[in-house]
C-alpha positions as CSV (number, residue, x, y, z in Angstrom):
1,M,116.5,48.0,-19.6
2,Q,115.8,51.5,-17.7
3,L,117.4,51.4,-14.3
4,A,117.4,55.2,-13.5
5,G,114.8,56.4,-10.7
6,R,115.3,53.0,-8.6
7,D,115.3,53.3,-4.8
8,L,116.8,50.4,-3.7
9,V,119.8,48.6,-4.9
10,I,120.2,44.8,-3.4
11,F,123.5,43.3,-3.6
12,D,124.4,39.5,-3.1
13,C,127.6,39.2,-0.8
14,D,129.7,36.1,-1.9
15,G,131.0,37.1,-5.4
16,V,129.9,40.2,-5.3
17,L,131.2,42.3,-2.6
18,V,133.6,39.7,-1.0
19,D,136.1,37.3,-2.8
20,S,134.8,34.3,-0.8
21,E,133.9,32.0,-3.6
22,R,137.6,30.7,-4.2
23,I,137.9,30.2,-0.5
24,S,134.8,28.5,-0.1
25,C,135.2,26.3,-3.1
26,G,138.9,25.7,-2.2
27,V,137.7,24.1,1.1
28,L,134.8,22.2,-0.3
29,A,136.9,20.6,-3.1
30,R,139.5,19.5,-0.5
31,R,137.0,18.2,2.0
32,L,135.1,16.3,-0.8
33,T,138.4,15.0,-2.1
34,A,139.0,13.4,1.1
35,E,135.6,12.0,1.6
36,G,136.3,9.9,-1.6
37,L,134.8,12.2,-4.1
38,P,137.6,14.0,-6.2
39,T,136.8,17.5,-6.7
40,T,138.4,20.5,-8.3
41,V,137.9,24.1,-7.1
42,A,136.3,24.8,-10.3
43,E,134.0,21.7,-10.1
44,A,133.1,22.8,-6.7
45,R,132.3,26.3,-7.9
46,R,130.1,24.8,-11.1
47,D,128.3,22.3,-9.0
48,Y,127.7,24.0,-5.8
49,Q,127.9,27.8,-6.1
50,G,124.7,29.4,-5.0
51,L,123.2,26.6,-3.2
52,L,121.9,26.8,0.4
53,L,124.3,24.7,2.4
54,T,121.6,22.2,3.0
55,E,121.3,21.7,-0.6
56,V,125.0,21.4,-0.9
57,G,125.3,18.6,1.7
58,A,122.1,16.6,0.0
59,S,123.7,17.1,-3.4
60,I,127.2,15.4,-2.1
61,E,125.2,12.5,-0.5
62,A,123.5,11.9,-3.7
63,K,126.7,11.7,-5.4
64,L,128.6,9.7,-2.9
65,G,125.6,7.2,-2.3
66,R,125.8,7.3,1.5
67,A,125.2,9.8,4.0
68,L,127.8,12.5,5.4
69,A,128.8,12.6,9.1
70,D,126.5,14.3,11.4
71,N,128.9,17.4,11.9
72,W,130.2,17.1,8.3
73,L,128.9,20.4,7.4
74,E,129.4,22.1,10.6
75,E,133.3,21.2,10.4
76,F,133.0,22.7,6.7
77,E,131.6,26.1,7.8
78,S,134.1,25.9,10.8
79,E,137.3,25.3,8.4
80,R,135.6,28.1,5.7
81,S,135.4,30.9,8.4
82,A,139.1,30.1,9.8
83,E,140.3,30.5,6.0
84,F,138.0,33.7,5.6
85,R,140.0,35.4,8.7
86,L,142.9,34.3,7.2
87,D,142.7,35.4,3.4
88,L,139.2,37.1,2.6
89,E,139.2,40.2,0.7
90,P,136.6,42.7,-0.9
91,V,135.9,42.6,-4.6
92,R,137.8,45.1,-5.9
93,G,136.0,48.3,-6.3
94,A,133.1,47.1,-3.7
95,R,133.6,49.8,-1.2
96,A,133.7,52.7,-3.6
97,A,130.5,51.3,-6.0
98,V,128.4,50.9,-2.8
99,E,129.3,54.4,-1.4
100,R,128.8,56.2,-4.8
101,V,125.1,54.5,-4.6
102,A,124.2,55.4,-1.5
103,A,125.7,59.3,-1.9
104,A,123.2,59.5,-4.8
105,G,120.4,58.9,-2.4
106,L,119.6,55.1,-3.0
107,A,119.1,52.7,-0.5
108,V,121.5,49.6,-0.4
109,C,120.8,46.2,1.5
110,V,122.6,42.6,1.1
111,A,120.7,39.8,0.2
112,S,122.5,36.4,0.7
113,Q,122.1,32.8,0.5
114,G,124.3,32.2,3.3
115,K,123.8,32.6,7.0
116,L,123.4,35.8,8.8
117,E,126.4,35.3,10.8
118,K,128.3,34.2,7.6
119,T,127.2,37.3,5.7
120,R,128.2,39.6,8.7
121,L,131.4,38.2,9.1
122,S,132.4,38.4,5.6
123,L,131.4,42.2,5.7
124,E,133.7,42.7,8.7
125,L,136.5,41.0,7.5
126,T,136.7,43.2,4.4
127,G,135.9,46.4,6.1
128,L,132.4,46.7,4.3
129,G,130.4,45.9,7.4
130,D,129.9,49.8,8.2
131,L,128.1,50.2,4.9
132,F,125.3,48.1,6.0
133,P,123.5,48.1,9.3
134,E,121.9,44.8,10.8
135,R,118.5,46.3,9.4
136,A,119.9,45.7,6.0
137,V,121.4,42.4,5.6
138,F,119.2,39.6,4.7
139,S,119.7,35.9,4.5
140,A,118.0,33.1,2.9
141,W,117.9,31.0,6.0
142,T,115.1,33.5,7.4
143,V,112.5,32.7,4.4
144,P,110.2,29.8,3.5
145,R,112.4,29.1,0.4
146,G,115.9,30.5,-1.0
147,K,117.2,31.3,-4.7
148,P,116.5,31.0,-7.3
149,H,112.7,31.6,-5.5
150,P,111.9,35.3,-5.3
151,D,111.4,35.1,-1.3
152,L,114.5,36.6,-0.4
153,F,114.5,39.7,-2.5
154,L,111.1,40.2,-1.7
155,R,111.7,40.2,1.8
156,A,114.5,42.7,1.7
157,A,112.3,45.2,-0.4
158,S,109.6,45.0,1.9
159,S,111.8,45.2,5.4
160,M,113.3,48.1,3.3
161,G,110.4,50.0,2.7
162,V,110.7,49.8,-0.9
163,D,108.5,48.7,-4.1
164,P,109.8,45.6,-5.6
165,A,109.5,47.5,-9.0
166,A,111.7,50.1,-7.8
167,C,114.7,47.6,-6.8
168,V,117.5,46.6,-9.0
169,V,119.6,43.6,-7.7
170,V,123.4,42.9,-8.6
171,E,124.0,39.1,-8.8
172,D,126.9,36.8,-9.7
173,T,125.0,33.3,-10.1
174,P,122.4,32.2,-12.5
175,S,120.3,31.0,-9.6
176,G,120.1,34.6,-8.2
177,V,119.5,36.2,-11.4
178,T,116.6,34.1,-11.5
179,A,115.3,34.9,-8.3
180,A,115.4,38.9,-9.1
181,L,113.5,38.2,-12.0
182,R,111.0,36.4,-10.4
183,A,110.4,38.9,-7.7
184,G,109.9,41.6,-10.5
185,M,113.3,43.1,-10.2
186,P,115.9,43.8,-12.7
187,A,119.3,41.8,-12.4
188,L,122.6,43.1,-13.0
189,G,125.1,40.2,-13.6
190,Y,128.6,40.5,-11.8
191,A,131.1,38.4,-14.4
192,G,134.0,39.4,-12.5
193,D,134.5,35.8,-11.7
194,S,131.5,34.3,-13.1
195,D,130.2,32.6,-16.3
196,E,129.1,35.4,-18.3
197,Q,127.0,33.3,-20.6
198,A,125.2,31.7,-18.1
199,L,124.3,35.1,-16.3
200,R,123.4,36.2,-19.9
201,D,121.2,33.4,-20.3
202,A,119.3,33.5,-17.1
203,G,118.0,37.2,-17.9
204,A,120.9,39.4,-16.5
205,T,122.6,42.6,-18.1
206,V,126.1,41.8,-17.4
207,F,128.9,43.9,-16.3
208,H,132.6,43.0,-15.3
209,S,133.6,45.5,-12.8
210,L,131.9,47.3,-9.9
211,E,133.5,50.5,-10.8
212,E,130.9,50.5,-14.2
213,L,128.1,50.1,-11.4
214,P,127.1,54.0,-10.7
215,A,126.9,54.2,-14.8
216,I,125.0,51.8,-15.6
217,L,122.2,52.7,-12.8
218,G,122.4,56.3,-14.2
219,L,123.9,57.9,-11.3
220,P,125.2,61.4,-12.0
């Protein structure tokens, strides 16, 4: 895969820049178990990671065979935000990697499946907010279709004024990798805490530490 000469690096947020999946999946597993659907953190990650929150709700209801309370997802979001404020940390090497990419003259942005307010909160809590101004943060909730469809990454490229062919995406989920490839963008699969084989099967070039990213991109 030829990556030198790219103009924009699009980062996923959860699991790539911020170590949020362990918290999110922990809260989700706890709430599902209380709801009568015994779920481990690993199972929550396997079954729900990379989905829109509405898709998470629909999947849970299908498994339960009944509707969740009207405010169930709102309460989940509130509990998750509270735990983020207590325990959310950046992924190791995230700031240095983004700064190195930007210093080499490449544009950077974030494109997340989560809502804009969640992504901004996550970036601020982990001290990464200053790396991504408001115009460089994008959400699947603002496009017709989320990942694995290409809409989000195409919107990010268009808004940043970069041709999709000049972009590269850093993802940690197969659905995100699929979305990138459908957008005509190569995908780098960060497997620090994800299923390496699933990322490869989706078509990503896999790496294991954000410290490797500048070299993978061919930066001096």
